[in-house]
C-alpha positions as CSV (number, residue, x, y, z in Angstrom):
1,M,119.9,78.5,87.6
2,L,121.2,79.7,84.2
3,M,119.9,76.5,82.5
4,G,116.5,77.2,84.1
5,I,116.4,80.7,82.6
6,I,117.6,79.4,79.2
7,S,115.0,76.7,79.3
8,W,112.2,79.2,80.0
9,I,113.4,81.4,77.2
10,I,113.5,78.5,74.7
11,L,110.2,77.1,75.9
12,G,108.8,80.7,75.7
13,L,110.1,81.2,72.2
14,L,108.6,77.9,71.0
15,A,105.3,78.4,72.7
16,G,105.0,82.0,71.6
17,F,105.9,81.2,68.0
18,V,103.3,78.3,67.8
19,A,100.6,80.5,69.5
20,S,101.4,83.4,67.1
21,K,100.9,81.1,64.2
22,V,97.6,79.8,65.6
23,V,96.2,83.2,66.3
24,T,97.6,85.4,63.6
25,G,99.2,83.1,61.1
26,Q,102.6,84.8,61.5
27,S,105.3,85.3,64.2
28,Q,105.2,88.4,66.4
29,G,109.0,88.6,66.3
30,V,111.5,86.8,68.4
31,A,111.3,89.1,71.4
32,L,107.5,89.2,71.5
33,D,107.2,85.5,70.9
34,I,109.5,84.9,74.0
35,V,107.4,87.3,76.1
36,F,104.1,85.9,75.0
37,G,105.4,82.3,75.5
38,V,106.8,82.9,79.0
39,V,103.8,84.9,80.2
40,G,101.6,82.4,78.4
41,A,103.2,79.6,80.4
42,L,102.3,81.3,83.6
43,I,98.8,81.9,82.4
44,G,98.5,78.3,81.1
45,G,99.8,77.0,84.4
46,W,97.3,79.0,86.3
47,L,94.4,78.0,84.0
48,F,95.3,74.3,84.1
49,N,95.7,74.4,87.9
50,A,92.3,76.1,88.3
51,L,90.7,73.4,86.2
52,G,92.3,70.7,88.2
53,A,94.7,69.5,85.5
54,V,98.5,69.1,85.8
55,R,100.3,72.3,85.0
56,A,103.8,72.6,83.5
57,T,106.1,69.9,84.9
58,G,109.5,70.8,83.3
59,F,110.9,71.0,79.8
60,N,108.7,68.5,78.0
61,F,105.8,68.3,75.6
62,W,103.1,68.8,78.2
63,S,104.7,72.0,79.4
64,L,105.0,73.2,75.9
65,F,101.3,72.4,75.4
66,V,100.3,74.3,78.6
67,A,102.4,77.3,77.6
68,V,100.9,77.4,74.0
69,I,97.4,77.3,75.4
70,G,98.2,80.1,77.8
71,A,99.9,82.1,75.1
72,V,97.0,81.7,72.7
73,V,94.7,83.0,75.4
74,L,97.0,86.0,76.0
75,L,97.4,86.7,72.3
76,V,93.6,86.7,71.7
77,I,93.2,89.1,74.6
78,W,96.1,91.2,73.4
79,H,94.8,91.5,69.9
80,A,91.2,92.3,71.1
81,V,92.5,95.1,73.3
82,R,95.0,96.4,70.8
83,G,92.5,96.3,68.0
84,R,89.9,98.1,70.1
85,L,92.5,100.8,71.2
86,S,93.7,101.4,67.6
87,R,90.2,102.1,66.3
88,T,89.6,104.9,68.8
């Protein structure tokens, strides 16, 4: 159980960091990278499942790819909403 949680945190950190670099060109910070990566993994798994593709299958490259795609989607939405809110 503990290794599962640690694996999620590590995968989340990696996915969040890569997604942050893709979307903004810089990291969002360790804590936010982990949050965006873990939530992104859930979103990516849902998206890939909805499209009929294989979702995350463990701690491997495919799972990292799924998590990064989900985190990119989440970050784009996050920045669109955050940018819209900060202008008002």
